[in-house]
N, C-alpha and C positions, 0 to 999 in steps of 0.2 A: 692503432691496434690495441686489443685488450691486453692487459698486463697479466703477469703471473699471479695465480691465486695465492692469497696470503691467509685467508681465513679458512682454515681446515675444518673448524667446527661447523661451519655452514656451507659445506662443500656442495651439497645438492643444489642450492640456489645459485651459487657462483658459477657452476659448470654450465648453467643455461645461458650465460652471457657470452656472446662471441662478437666477431667483427660486424655481422649483419645488425646486431643490436647497436653497435657503435654508430654505424651509418644512419640507422633509423632515428636514433636519439639526436645525432647532429642535425639532421634535417628538421626534426621537430623543434629543437631549440632555435634554429635560425628562423623558422616560421613564427615561433613565439616572439622573438625579438622584433620581427617586422610588424606583428600585430600590436605590440606595445608601442612602437614608433607611431603607428596610425592613431592609437588611443591617446598618445601624448599630444599630437597635433589637434585633436578634436576636444580635448579636455579643457574646461574653463576654471576648474577649481584648483587653487594652489596645493591643497592637501592631496587631491587626487594625482596631480602631476608628480609630487614628491614620492607618493607610493608607487607610481608606475616607473619612475626612474630607479628606485631601489629594486623593483622586480626585474627591470632590464639589466641592471648590474649583476643581479643574481644569475640570470640566464647566461650572460656572457662568461661568468666564472665557470659555470657548469660546462658551457661549450668549449672553453679552453681546456678543461680537464679531459673532456672526451677526445678532442683533437690531439692532445699530447699523450694520451694514454696513461697519465699519472693520476690514477684514482683506483679505489677499491670498489669492487662490485657491491659490497654491502653498504658502502657509504653512499653511492649513487642511488641505490634503492631507498635508503633512509631519507635522503634529500627529497626524492620524488614523493615519498609518502608524507613527509612533513609538509611539503608545499601543498599537496592535495588536502591534507587535514586543515591547514591554515585557510585555504580557499573555501572549504566547506564551512568552517567556523565563521568566516566573514559573510558568506552568503546567508547563513542562518541568522546571524546578528542583524544584517540589513533587512531581512524579511521580517524579523521581529520588531525592528524599530520603525518600519513603514506604517504601522497602525498607530492610532491615538493612544491606546493603552500601552503599546510597546514603547512609544516615545516618552510617556510619563514614567515608565519603569526605568528607562535609560537616564532621564533627568534626575530621578530620585535615588539612583544607585550610587555606590561609592567607587565605581571603577573610574579610571583616569579618562579625561576628555582626550580624544584622539583627533580632534578637528580644530584647525586654526581659524576660528570665526573672524577674528580681527583682520587677518590677511585676506580671507575670502571675500569679506564684505567691504574692504577698504575702498574699492573703486565702484562699488555697486550701491552703496547707501549714502545718504546725506546726513552729516552730523551737525547739529546746531538747531537754532530756532528761527532763523531768518526766513527760510522758505516756508515752513509751516505757518508762521505768523502772517505772511503775505497771502497764502492760500486761505487762511481763516478769514482775513479781511475781505477777500474776493467772494468767498462763499456767503458771508454776511450781506454784502452788497447785492448778491444774486437773490437771496431771500427777501431783502428789503425792496427789490423792484416789484414784488407782488403785494407788499403790505404798506409801503410808505404813503401812498396816496390817501389811504383811509385815516392814518394817524396824524398827518400834518394838519395844523390849524387852517381853517378855511381862508383867512386873509393871506397867510403865507402861500398857500396853494394857488390862490388867484394871482398873487404877485409873480410867482414862478411861471405860471401859465402865460401871463401877459408878456413877460420879458424873455423867456426862453422857449419852452414847449410844455404841454401838459405832462405832468410828472407821473401820472398813472394811466395814460392813454396807450393801450396796446394797439388799437386800430380804431378807425372811425367808420360810421355807416352813413351814407348819403341819404338825405330825406328829400322827397319831392313827389309830384303827382305821377311820375313815370317809374319811380322806384318803390318807396314805401313811406307811409305816413303813420305815425304811432299816436294812439290816443292815450292820454294819461289823465290822472285825477287833477282837478282844478284846486289844488291845495297850496300852491306857491312853491313847492319843492321841485323847481325846474332842473332838468338834467344839464350837465356840462357839455358844451359843444360849440359849434360855429353858428352864430346868429347873423341875420342880415341887418347890421347896424346902419348901413348906408341908406336903406330905403324906409326903414320902419323904426319906431320907438320900441325898444325891447323892455319887457317887464323885469324888474329886479327880483331876486330870490326872496320869497316870502310874500310877494304881491300877487294876488289872485287876478285871473283874467276876467274881464267883463266885456260884453259886446257893445255895439253902438248905442243900444237903448238902456244899457246899465245892467242887463241880466248876467248872472254868473252861472254858466252851465256846470254840470257835474264833471264832465270830461272835456278836454280840449285836445286839438290836433297840433302836434309839434310844428309841422311845416305850414299848414294852412292858417292857423290862428296865432301861433307864437313866432312864426317866421324863422324857424330854425332850419339851417341848411345841412347840418351834419351833427350827429350825436357821438360822443366819445364812449368807447367800451373799455372798462377797466377790468382787472382780474376779479374783483369782487362781483362785477356784473356777470361775468362768465360763470362763476361759482353759483350765483343765484339761479342761472339757467339750468345748472346741473340738478337742482331740486325738482325740476319739471320734466326730467328725462325718464324713460321707462325704467332705468336702473333704480330710481328712488320713488317710484309710484306707490309702492306698498311699504316703504320704509321712510321714517322721518328722523333726520339727524337733529335732535333737539338742541344739542350744544352749539350747533352752527345756525340753524334756522331761527332760534330765539335770540341770537345776537343782534344788536342794533346795526352792526355793519352789514348784515345780510337782509335787512328790511327794505321794502320799496320795490319798484319796478326793475325788471331785468330787460334792458333794451336789446340785448343779444337774443333773449328768448322771444321778445315781441317781434323781432325782425326775421328770425329764422325758424321758430318752432311753434308759434301761436297759430290758432285757427286751423286752417287746412294745410298749412305749411308742413306740419309734422307728418300728416298722412301722405304728402307728396314725396317724402324721403324713404318710404317703404320700398325695399328692393324686391321686385317681382318680375316674372317673365310675361311677355306679351303673348298674343295668340300664336305666333310663329315659334315660341320657345326661346326668344332672344332677350337679353338683358339690356336695359337702357343704361349706357355708360354714364350719361350725365347724372342720372339718379344715384349711381354708385359713387361718383365723385362728390356730389353734394352731401350724400349720407356720411361719407368719410370725413369731409371737411367740417360739417356742422357738429357732429358728435366728437370728432377727433380734436377739435379745438378745446373742448371741455376736458377730455380725458388726458390729452398730452399736457395741458396746463397743470392739472392736478399732479400728474406724474413728475413733471419738472420741479414743482414746488416741494414735493415730498423728498425727491432726490437731493434737492438743495439743503433741506433740513438734515438729511443723513450726512451730507458732505460737511456741514458745520460741525457735527459731532465727531466725524473722523478727523478733521483738521485740529480740533481741540485735543484729541488723543495724540496726534502727531507732535504736538508741542513737547510732550514728555517721552517720546519714543523715537526710534530710528524711522526715517522716512524713505521709503523705497523710491527709486527714480524711474520705475516703470510706469506705464499708463495703467491707471486703475479703472475699474469698470464703472464706478459711480460718476465721475465727471464725463466719461465718454457717453454713457447712457443719457446723462442730463443734457449733453450737447445735442444728441440725436433727437431727444424728445422736444427740446427747445426749438430746434429747426423745424420739426414736424408741426409743432404748435404754431409757428410763425407763418407757415405756408397754408395751413388748413383753412383760414378764412377766404383765401383765394379759391380754393377748391369748392367751398360752399356756394360760390356764385357761378360755377361753370354751367354754361348752356350748350348742349350738344357735345361735340368733341373738340371745341375750340378752347383748349386750355391756355394757349399762349396769350389770347386777348384778355382773359381773366387775370393772369399774372402781371401783364404789362399795365393794366389799369389799376391793379392792387398796389404795385410799387410806384405808381406815378405820384403818390403823395409824399415821397421822400424829399423831393425838391421843394415842397411847400403845398399848403392846402389849396392855393389858387389853381394850380394845374389839375389837382384832383377834382375840384368842383366844376371846372370847365370841361372836363372829359365826360362826354355824355354816356359812354359805355361803362364808366366806373360805378360800382356800388359800395365797395369797401375799400379803404385805403390804410396802409400800414402806418403805424406811429413809430417815432424814433425809439421809444422805450422798448419796443418789441425786439430791436436789434441788440440791446444791452445784455440779456441773458446769454445770447449766442456768443458774444464777444468775451464775456466773463468765463464761460466754460472752455472756450478755446485757449484763453490765457492760463487757466488752471491745468490744462493738459500740456501746454508748451513750457511753462516755467520750470518744472523739474528737470528738463533737458538743458535749459540755459544756465541754471545755477551750477557753479562749480562745487565739487566736494570740499568741505572743510575737514581735512583729515586730522586724525588724532596726532598731536605733536609727540614725536619721539624724544628720548633723552638727548640724542645727538642733534636736535633741531637747532639750526642757526638762521635767524631771520636774514632775508636778503636786504642789501643796502645799508648795513650797519656802518657807521662812521668809524674811521680809524681812531684808536685810543691814543691819547697823548702820553708819550713815554715818560715825561717829567713827573717826578714824585711817584712813579709806579715801580716798586722794586722787582716786579715780576718780568718786566720787559725792558728796563733800562740797561745800558751797558755798564761795564765795570767803572769807567771814569765818572759817570753820573752817580753811580752807587756810592763811590768814595766821598762825594761831596754832600751826600744826604746827612742831615743832622742826626746825632746819636748813633 
């Protein structure tokens, strides 16, 4: 029940407060307490939870006053007005700090910080340099997969290729009378690939080709005259094919095309885009108005290999810069867009060569023949339906990006050590000669 009016000076306002106001206010406060309980369960910020707990305590005190009737009408009006003014002030402050200029004003102001950043980020951020250092090394290896083949010495590259696998081979293109045979200049700069050493004597690099009568033609065929069974396609080979695409028909990138690493033939271009092959990739409707799906697949696969390779390399360079910055800052444990996009583009780049060989709607045959080279080049060469085969190096960017996404979740937080931190597994201290822990008898026997 409402109590007797005590403030005679403000009698007109106090007379408007009766039992109905008590009941309405009690229901309102109970509803507010329930809303605060829901907000507490959904809140993730320690600062927000402490603010909600204080608000809940304040509502309970007000409800107890209303239920007991031990309050003054002017006091309850003042508390409601103060709460409303505080809420309006917080709303305006949050609205002002939600913009970039408002955030800078808040940082540069002299008002007290009312947010416990250390507690809020204690379990959401990684402190230290171990994880950023590993991510930096992985991103450097990712970028190196696109560049290392060109910068390694020729003898070392040949040794690695002979003992392990070609270090810059993304995939291989089969040569033959039923697939494709590439004509190159007879200058001794023979491409890297698989030669038929069992049946023929293969020319060394730098040795020109001559026919049976000793003539040296201007051009030679890789399969028919050099007895080459498959040619390796490297990242630089794909970038050289980019120079012949419609994107760069009217634009020349001098800083790339004048580089010695991008000189010479592009076997990817000669296999997929030279001659009438480029015209066959134009997507157009037939007389019935239908689209040829195989043309769409080959168009996406041929040009997608180039575009997705470039996008993956650029994202890898951005990832290197980000990981260098992470060495000196906090590292978020959330999935970032850069490694996720790099993973997607690397996967698309890996499957695009298979799409470039689709005939009709039989996509499964193209993919099965494309991945048949994982077990070795022998199975790939024996498969009559295969035209391109994936290289082991093409799987490395995919694995690196997957690790870069997974590692932030596997590493545990190295939290900031408090003053009360005691390491686990400390050995017990020997009480002898330690006046802080010895008993009185031992203390008496100590010298001095």
